[in-house]
N, C-alpha and C positions, 0 to 999 in steps of 0.2 A: 917253527910250524909253517905251515904252508900259508903264505899272503893273500894267496890269488884267492886261496878258498873260506879265509877269513871275512878278505873284502865280501865276496859274492854273498856270505852268509849275514853281513850286515846290510847290502843291498835289500836282501830277502826278507830278512823282519821291517825294514824301512819300507817296503812297498807291504807289508800287513800291516803296518801301522798307520797308512796316510789314508784309508777308508774312514777311519775313526778319528779323524783331527775334530770335525765340527761336534764330537760328543760334547753334548749339554754337561754343566759344573751338575757333579752327583754326588749321594755321600756326604762328606765332611769337606769335600772342595769350598762351598762357600766359606767355610771357618777358615781354611787357610789362607785364599785370598784377599779376607778380611786382616789377618796379620799381617802380608804384604802391602798391602793399603794403611795402616795403621804405620809401618817402618818408612815409608814415604814421605808421611807429615811428621814423623819424629824417630830417626833410622837408629836412633838411643836409647829408646823406650817401647819396644818392640811387642808390649802387653799393656799399654798403660792404656786400653777402651774395654768397654763392656759387651757381651755378645748373647743373644739369644740362640741358644741350640736347643734349650729344656723345657721352652713353659716360662723363662725369667730372662731378663737381660743380666747377665752378672759379670763380675770383672774376672777378665782372661788370666789375669797371674795367680787369682785360685782354681781357677775352674780346666783351663789348660793342663793339658799333661806332657807336652813336647817343648822341648827349647827351638828356636827361634831360625835355624840357619835356614832352613830350607822356604821359608818366608823371606829371606833376602834373596834369594833364587827367584821365587815368584815376583818379588817388589820391581825387581831388574826388568822382568819382562811387563810387566805391568806399565812398568814407565815408559817405553819404547813403544807398546801397542796397546795399552789400555788393557779392558777385561776380555779381549777378541779371544774367544774358544779355541780355534784355530794355532793362533800364537803359544798361550799355554800348553797347549797338547803338543805339537811342533818343540818347541825347546824342550820339553821334558823326555824326547826319545833320547836326548844326552845318556841317560840312566838306563836304558834301556841299551842301547849299542857299552856302554860300562859294565852292565849287569854281561852280556855276552862273552864281552873279551875276557871278563874276570873269569868266566866259567871256561873258557876256553883254555887259558893259562892254567886252572886250576886241574881240568881232565887232563894236560900234558904232564904236571907235575905226576899225578896218579896214574897215570899208566894206559890213558882212556883217549878214543878220539877228540882231540879238542874241539873238532867242529862238530861233532856230533854232541860233546855235553852240550857245548854253545845254544847250539838249536832247540835240543831236546828240552833245556830248561827254560828257554826264553819263549818255547812254543804252550806251556803247560798253562791251563787256565787260569792258576793262582794267578802266575805273571803277566799273560796277557791281560786279564779283565785289570787287574792294577796298575798296568801299564797305562792304563787309557783314563785314569782318573790324576789329579792334580795334586793327590797327598801325598803326602812325602814317604811310605812305605817302598816304592822300588829306586828312591833314592838312598833310604839308608839301608836298602838291602843291596848297591850295588858299593859303597862308601864299604858297609863288613865286607861284602868279597874281597874286596881291593885290599884291605886291609890285612885280611888273611892270606890271599896269594901272597902280596910282596912281604909279608914276617913270611910265610916260606922259602921265599929268595934268597931273602937275608940270613938266615938261621942256614940254611943249604950251601950260600957261599961264603957266608962269614963277613958280606957286605954291609959296612956300618948305611949308605946308601938307602939300601931296600929296607933297612931296620926304621931308618927316619921316615921314610914316603909309608911303610906299614901306619907308626905313629901316626903322621898327620892323617891316615884315611881312618884309622879307629878315631880319633880327634872329632872329624868332620861323623863320623856313624852317629858316636854320641852326640853331638849337639844338632843332629837330625830328629832321633827319636834317644830317648834315654833307655831304651833295650838296645842300642847298640853298645852302652859297656858291656853287657856280655862276650862281647869280642876280646876284651880283656883277660879273662880266665883260656878261652878259646886259643888264644897266641901260647901263654904258659905253659898251655897240656901239649902244644905242638911241641915247643923245648923241651920239656919234660920227658918227650918218645924220643926223643930223636940223639941217641946214644954214642953216634958214629964223632960227634965233637967231645972236645972237653966241656967238662959242667963249668968251666969258667965263662969261657967264651959263647955258648949258650946263655949262660944268665947276663952275662953282661949285656948282649943283644937286646935279650928280652925285659931287661933293666931300661936300654934307650926308647923301645918302641913304645912302652908303656907308659913310660915319663911323659910324654907329649899329650898323650890325652888327659892322665891324670892334672897336669898343668893347664891345659885347656880350660877342665871342669872346674878346677879352683879359681881360674880367673871370671868365670861364668858365674860362677857363687860370689865372688867378691863385686862383681857388678852391680849382680840383683842386690844383694845388702844396700850397697852404695845409693840405687834409686827407690828399689819397694823395702828395702828396711829387713826383707830375710830371703834365704836363698828359694830360687823358685821350685829345684828339685824335692826339698820339703814340702814345699806345696804341693807338687804333684804328687807326692806318696799320701801325703795327709787327705786328698782328694780321692785315688782311687782307692784308700782303705776303708772311704764311708762309703765307697758306691759297691765294694769286694762284701759283701754280707752273705756268702755262701756256707749252706749246708752241706754235708756229706753227701747228701743225693745231686746237688745240684753241682759239684765236683765231678759227680760220676758221669752227670750230663754233658758237661764238658768233656771229658776225658770222651766221650762218645759222638761228640761231635766232631772232635779233632780228627777220631777218626776215621769218619766219614768225609772228611775234608782231605787228609791223604789218600784216602781211597779214590775219590771222584774228581780233584783238582790239579793232582801231582801228575804222574804218568797213567796213561791210557790204563784206564781199569781191567781189562782183559790182558794186556803185559804184563801184570804184575800178579795175577793170575796163574797166568800162565810159565812162570818163572820156576825152575829146577826139571829135575826129573821124574817124570809122574809116574815112570813105571813099578817103580819099585811099591812092596806092601808097607814101607814107611809112609811114604809120601802118598797111596793112597788113603792111608788112616789119617793123616795129617788134613788132607783135602777134605775129608767128611769130617774131622772136628770143624775146622773152617767155616763149613758151610751150615752145620747144624749151629754153631754159636750163633751165624749172619742170620738165620733162618728165623732162630729161636729171639733177637733182637728186633728183626721184622714184623713177627706173631704179636712180640709187644708193642709196635707201634699201629700196628692194621686193629688192635685193642683200643688201642688210644684215640682210633678216628681218624687213623689214613687208611688212603683207599690202596686197594692190593697193589695197582701201578707205584704208590711212593713208597709201600714195604719193600718192593721188589726193588726199587733204587737203593732202599736203605740196605738190602742184603746184596746187592753186589761193591756198593762202594766200603763195605765191613769188612766182605771176602775180599779184595783187594789189597785192603791194607792191613789186612791180618797175614796173608801169602808175603807180602812186601816185607812186614816184618821179622816174617820168621826168616825168609832168603836172604834179606838185605842186612838185617841188625844182627840176628840170632845167628846163622850160619858163619857170616863172616869173621867172627872171636875164634871157630877154631882153628884156623887159618895162623892166628897168634901172631897177625902180621901188625906193627905197629901203625904201618899207613889205612886199614880196614879201623883198629882201634878208634885211632883220633878222629874219623868221618862218623863211625857209630856214636861216638859220646859226644860228637856235634849233635846231631841228630837227637840225640839222648835230651841231653844240654836243653837245646830249643824248644822241645814238645812241651817239656815237663812246667818250663817258665809258661810256655801258653796257655795250660792247665788253671794256674794259679793268677795268671790276670783278670781284671773281673769281666768280661766277657772275652770268648771263642769269637775269632770270624778267620775267612782265608789269608787274611794280610798278614796275619798273626803267624802263619806258616812259612812265609817267602824265605825267612833267614837260614831254615832247612833244606829249601830244595837244591840247592849244591850239593850239599853231604849225599843227597838222597839221589838225586840223577847220578852220580858221580858210581855210590854204590851200587846203583843198576847197571851201569856200564861196563863195571869190573867184573859182574855178577855172569854178564850175558857175552862182552866182547872175548872171553878167551875159549870158549865154547862154540866151534863150527856151526854144528846144528841151529844155533841161539844165536847167535850173532847176525844170522839172514833176519831178525825181528827186527834189529833199531831200525831201520828205513819205515819197515812198516809201522814201527810202534812211535815212531815221527809223527809220520803222514795222519794217526788217528789220532795223537796228542793232540795234533795242529788242526785237525778238523773239529774234533771237538773245545779246543782252545777258543776255537771262531766262531762256531754254534753260540757258547758262553756269553763271548764279547760281545757281539750282536744282540743278544737278548739282552744283557743291561744296557747298550748301547740305546736300544730302545726304549726301555723303562725310563734312563735318563730324559731324551725326548720328549717321551710322554707331559714328565713333569715342565719342560721348558713351553711346549706347544700350548699343555691346558691351561697353565698360570694365563699366559697371552691370551686362549678364547673366553674361560672363565672370568676373568675380573673386566673384561669390554661385556658380555653376556649377563651377568650379575651386577653392575655396578652398586655399590650403598647410596642410598639418596641423597640427593644434592644436600652440604654441611654433615653428611655424616661419614664416617671411617669405615672402610672395608676392609676386615680384616683376615689375615689366614694363619693357619695352624699345619704342621709339618716340616719339621728341616730338610736337610738336603736340599737341591738343588732349587726344589719349588717355592720354599719359603724364599731363596734368591731372586728369581723370575717371578714372582707373586710383587716383592720387594721393588723390584725394576718399573710394574706396571703400578706404584702407589699406594699396595698394600701395606700395613702396617701388622708384623708378627704380635701373636695374640700374646700377651703374657699377664699370667696369673696375678701378679701384685701392683697390677692398677686395676681401675674401676671397671668393672663390666660392662658388656657392649651396651648400648644405651638404645632406643628404638629407633629404628632407621637405618640402624647398621645391618652390615653383613659381615657372614665368618663363613670363609672358604676352605675345606678340611682335605690334606690327602691322607689317605689312609693306610699306606704303607711308609712314611717314613715317622721319627719321632720328633716332640714328641707330638699329641693331637688330644683335640679337645672332647670331650666323652659327650655326643649326644642321645641323650636317653638311652632304650636300650637298641637302639638302630646300630651302632658302632660294633656291639659285638656280632651283630650278624648282616654284615653287608651282602648285598648281592655282589655274583662271580660274573655273570653273563655279560660276555663283551658286550661295550658299543648300545649301552641303553640309557634311558633317563627314565628315574624312578619316581614320582611324585608320593612321597610319602604322607605329607600334608599341604596344605597351602604354603606353608613357612619354610620346608623343609624339603631339597630335592637329593637323591642320590644319583652321581653320574658316572656310570664307568667308561674306561676306555678300549678302545680294541684291544683284540688279541699280543697281535703283533706279527711280524713273518716268520717267526719260528714258534712252534707251539711248546715254547720251553718257559719256564720262570726262574729267575733267581731271586728275585725280591718276592714274596706273595704270600699273605696271610690264607689265603682259598687254598693255595697249592700246599701249604706247609714247607716253605724252603725258604731259605734266606742265605746269600752268599755272604753277606757283608754284617754279619752278626748269628749268635745262634739264641737269638729272642727275639721274635715278632712282638708289636703292638698288641694288646696290654699288657704283657710280660710270657705269652705262650713260648715256649721253649720250642726249638727245631733242631733237627740234624740235617736237614739237607742242604746242600747248596746250592742245587737247580733242582728243577723235578719235571717231567714232560706234562704239561697241564693246558687245555684252552681254553681260559679264565683270563679274565682281562687284565690287560698290565697293571691299572692301578684304579682304585674306586675313590670318587671324589663326593665329599658332602657339601648342597651349598645351604646353609641357615641364616632365614631374616628373620631381626631382631624384634618384636614385636611388643608395646606395652599392652601388658592383660588387661580386659574390657573390667568395667569396674562396674558390680553387680547394681542395679537400680535398685530403690529403698522400697 
């Protein structure tokens, strides 16, 4: 591997990352920061506190679905720099660098350009947007990828040091998110497909690598039982099972949303659609089928109230995903290459675990991005006519990733800016309480201004209190019928009545939305409040980035006798 090119690639990624250092905390960042705060108070009991992210302050041990390793990482940064956004983001670049280096090593092993593999994967919108959060998803992906690459090196060379390193990385992945446990069957699959080494040698190495994460999970479980009386993994499964009450139609919608994410947030959509030789009759027929299916679903969305532009975005993303699946998953199996089979099964396994999680999100797909990118490069690099697409594909993917990242950056910034502004412009009456509703960064910054998160289990606000609500994040207090028909024109103030104002933010520097009820888009989940299923991770739109409701609480007037 050319070390100079790898170093240059890292420097380019750092340069792309630096403009986002001051990104406001967004999505579930505040929760994981709260875990870090708790660890600094009692490092042996990371989940011994309550947190309000769903309208009630609930015990974290029974409502948090992830183990705490990433919280310890954040705790170290918080101990040195406090809650400074720049510090938490700067040190989180470590996982971007690890991901890039792991992708380069994976590309080398599977016969594609290491530098192209690393750069293309790192600039996908899925990776770029999530790299600017302090949630554990990119850390999980980096550990997961290194578990695979170290295991491959260990099996291929027979060196136990690499196998032990794979086990340690797998343990780190599993203790970052429980979905990291899926790396264990993936490693076993690779060992099973490598027929050039003796079965005893392969399985002895596999046993060594797998024993380390299994031992780590056992120790974590025993500690849970000692401190909390039950395993956290069991509590996590019970909580997600309670949330995941899906019907067959909802599973289909999740499947469709994930296809949109693949087509819209991985490799540039046009590059996926241009895969293969379109000159033959079978290719033209296939292209017609892909476009027909995509157009049919776009028409369905149009009939459900989507605009023609939104339906058109759906068509492009779905067509790109279908073309990619045919050329990157189905075609490689014809070669009967064990390397191709391994990459295809890696992708398919992660994809279907995403379908059955309690809600799809682009971040769920991060674990399949490495296999997807390597399959793409294995498809185009050997073909001289297609090889020239690679730099153009990287440039287009980078441009899309930067646009989507900047829009999400702006969305996070609106919550920080308006929390500061609204708390000062619309305080509660003296001696009364200012409440906020809407998790993500908005609740975090409102609490810094002295507001309390609305809790459905405590007495209702009393006369003189004020409630400020952000409409995009969960949960929200429903304010009459206004909440279902919030205006979307940017930079406006609407007085619904003397006690209720609706305030919209600016549109933002780029007419694109990553989380918007008005634009029917959500990069971070396939559901918008109050339960509307959406499919698009982003969509062009000139609507406001966010809409806020400011409600004053008044005692009802007594009727005169």
